[in-house]
N, C-alpha and C positions, 0 to 999 in steps of 0.2 A: 709065430707072431700073434700077440693078443689082439682081439677086437677092441676098438676104442671104447672106453667105458666112462661113465660119469662117476667121479670119485670125490667124496667129501673129505677135505683136509682141514682139520682144526689146527690152530697154530700156524696158519699159512704164511704169516708175516715173520715167523721165527726163522732161525738159522737153517735148521734141517727142513722145515716146512716149505720155505721159499725155494730152496735148491731142488727139492724133490718135485714140487709143483711145476717148476720151470721145465724140468726134464720130461715130465708127463705131458705137459702142454705141447712141447716140441714134437712129441711122437703122436699127438692127435687126440689124447684123452681130453674130456671136458672136466674142469675142476671147479668145484664150489668151495671157495676158501672162506674160512671163519677165523677171526682173531679179535681179541678185545683191545689190542694195541696198548696194553698196560705199560706203566712207566718204570717197571723193574730195571730196565736199561733204556738207553736213548731211543725215544720213539721215532726220531727222525730217520734212524737206521732202518726201522721197520717200515716206515713210509717209503723210503728209497727202494727197498726190496719190492714192496707192493706196486710201486709205479712201474716196475719192470713187468710184473705179472699182468698188470692191467692192460698192457699193450696187446695181449693175446685175446682174440675174439672168443675163445672157448674158456675164458675165465670169468667167474662171477665172484663178487666179494660181499660178505656181510660182516659189519663190525658189531659183533655180539660176544657176550661172555658165555662159555659153555655151562657155567653154573646157573644161568638163567634158562630154565627148562622151557618156559613158554616162548621166549624169544627164539631159542634154538629150533623148536618144533615149527614155529611160524615161518622161519626163514626157509625151511626146506619142504614146507607143506605140499607144494605143487611140483616138487622135483622127483624124478625117477633116479634113485641113487643105486649104483651097483656095488660100490665098495666104500669103506671108510678107513681113513688113515688118521688116527687120533694122536696128534703130537702136542696139542695144547696142554701146557702144564705150568705150574709155578716151579721154575727151575732154581738150581743153586743149593748147595749143601749148607753153606755158612748162613745164608739168609733165613734158612728154616729155623735157626736158633733164635732169630729176632722176631720173626712174624709167622709162627706156626699156623695161624688160622688161614692165611692165604693158601697154604698147601692143602689144608682140609677142604677149602672151598673149591679149588680148581681140580686138584689131583684125585679127590674122592667124590664129592658131589658132582662136579663137572664130568668126571669119567663115567659115573653112573648114568648121567643124562645121555651121554653119547652112546654108551653100550645099550641102553634102553631103546634109543632110536634105531640102532642096528638090529636089535631083536624084533621090534614091531614092524620095521620096514623090510624084514627078511633079506638083509644084506648078504651078498655071496661071500664076502671076506672082510673081516674086521682086524686091522693091523694097528698096534699101538706101541708107543714108546715106553719102554722100561729103562733101566739104567744099571750100569756096572756097580753103582752105589749099593745095590741090594746085597752084594757079597760081604759088606760090612768088614769085620775083622777076620774073615776067613784066612787061615794061614796057608792053605794048600794053593800053590800056583802051578800052572795057570788056572784061572777060574773056569770051572765047567758047569754047564747047565744041570748036571747031575748032582752038584754039591747042594747041601742044605743051606738055605739062606734065611735062618730064623733069628738072626742077631743084627738087625740094622743099627747103625750108630748115629743116624740123623733122622729127623722127621721126614725129610725129603725121601730118604731111602725107604722108610716105613710105608709111605704112601704109594711108592712104586711097587713094593712087594704086595700091598693090598690090591692094587690094580690087577696084578697077575692072578691073584686069588679070585677076584670078582670075575675076571674073564674066564677062568677055569670053570667056575660055577655056571656061567651063562653058556659056555660051550657044552657042558654036560646037560643042563636043564633044557636048553632051547636049540641044541644042535647048531649053534652059531660058530662058524669057522673063525678061530681067533689065533693070532700070532703076536706074541710080545717080543719086542726087539730090545735087548740089553745093549745100549750104546756105550762105547768106551771113549771118553774124552775126545769129542769131535772138534776138529779145528779146520781152518782154511779161510779163503776169501768170504766176506760177508758174515764172519763169525761173531760170537757174542762178546761184548765188551767186558763182561764179568769173568771171562775165562783167561787162563794164564797167558796165552800167546798175545791176545789183544791188550791185556793189562800191562804186560811187560813191555811190549812194543811202544805203547802209548807213553809209559813212564820214561823209557830210555830216550825217546824222541824229545820229550819235554824236560829232560835232564833232572828227573825226579828219581828217588831211590825205589828199588823194587823189593818187595818182601819175599824172601825165599824161606818157605816153612820147613820145619824139621831139619834146619841147617843144611838144606839141599839133599839130605839123604832120602830122596823120594824117587819113585819111578812111575811113569804113566804110560799106558798103552794108547798113545795119541793116534787117532784114526782120522784120516783125511776125508773131508766132506764128500768128494766125488765117489770114494769107496763106499761110504755110508749110504749115499743115494742109490748106488747100484744094488746094494743089499736090500734096501727098503723097497725098491721097485720089484725086485725078485720076490720078496715076501708078498707084495700085493698081487703079483702075477700067479702065485702058487698058493692056493688055499689049503690049509691043514685043519684037521678037527680042532686041535689045540697044540700049540708049540711055543716054547720059550727059546729064543736063539740069541747067542752072543754075536754082536757085530763089533769086532775090534781089529786092531792091526796085527796082533799076535807078536809084536816086537816092542816090549817096554823100553822106554827111553829114560835115561838118567836125567833128573831135573837140571843138574848143572850143565850137562851137555846141551840140553834144550836151550838154556840161556846163552850158551856159547854160540849156538847156531843163529840165534836172533841177533846177537852182537855182530857176528860175521856178516849176516845179510844186510844189516843196517849200516855197517861200517862205523859203529859207535860202541863205547863200553858202557856197561850198566853199573850203576851205584848199587851195590848189593847190601841188603839188610837181612842178615841171617836171623831167623826167628824160630821159636819152638813150634811143634806140631799144633795145628788148630783143632779145637773140638769138632768132631764129626768127620774129620779127614782120615783117609787111610794112607798107609805108607806106600803101598804098591798096587797097581792094577795090571792085570795080564790076562788076556782073553784066550781061552781055548776055542778056536774057531772051526774045529773039525765038523761040528754039526751044521754050521752055516755053509761050509764047503760041500757037505753031502746033500743038504736039502735045497740050497739056493745057488749052488755053483759059485759061492762067494770067494773071491780072492783079492785081498787088498793089493794095490799096485804102487801107491805113492810112498816115496822115501821121506823121512822127516826133514831132511835138508831141503829137498825140492819143495815140499809142502810149505815150509816156513818161508822160503823165497817167494812162492806164489802169494802167500798171505800178505807179505810186506809190500810186494808190487801193488796189490789191490789197495792196501792201506794208504800208500803214498798217493795213489791216483784218487781215491775217495776223499781224502782230506787235503788234496792238492798240495802235497809237500814237495 
């Protein structure tokens, strides 16, 4: 059992940040949460997550942007921080085609500010979010951490790959223990409205059509939030000199089956709009998780059917349907 630690979590009001913070608070760690509460998606959802975290006496929150170095440094000036979990990022592949500068600001400048903080404060473990997007158009499945990832096909993926390289340099130069987690399509209660499960559910409930890209010929390694949280906490509890680790479900799901599961859970049929592949999108994602199993004892437990049921139960309760 790990001793209670003070952990700085950026992106604390985000989907993964909120769920991870909650688990760490429950086990007795002290969390300093940072988030800029931007409006990339519904801010009310972020505020609802925050209101749950604020009930814990061992939680402190600062509304700041990690790209603002002076605000970040000032917020934690008098804090003794043991570990950092950097989850703050401008998310989304498609949005990076519209607003590339927001990715440069948060995912590059902001990342540099946080890792600089980790370096100067002699943090014992720096864990950060990477993404399955870095695999780009790699043909070999499942995706392994040993694969070369030099061909990103979105600005988002390029910034995530850059973060891995920056962390590698810092680990080498300053002996900063760093672990990058490549998350694979995370879903579940309190999820992101810009992601497929939330978007599809919302549209079906409102009797609107759903866009199914690449005419449904897509597979995603959907990974349930509780599985991701366990893997993330294991990474925080085990410091490595430098590692990149896949956190996925290791069971890709056919997109059309995914839609069927949502329809079944809602008891409603979707109006399907079959559309071509979107720029920046990949056809399949599939994680080789042998490294996560070996280093973190990671073993995903949630089936896609039950995971979708859990999300829809949450969705109905949250939106009072």
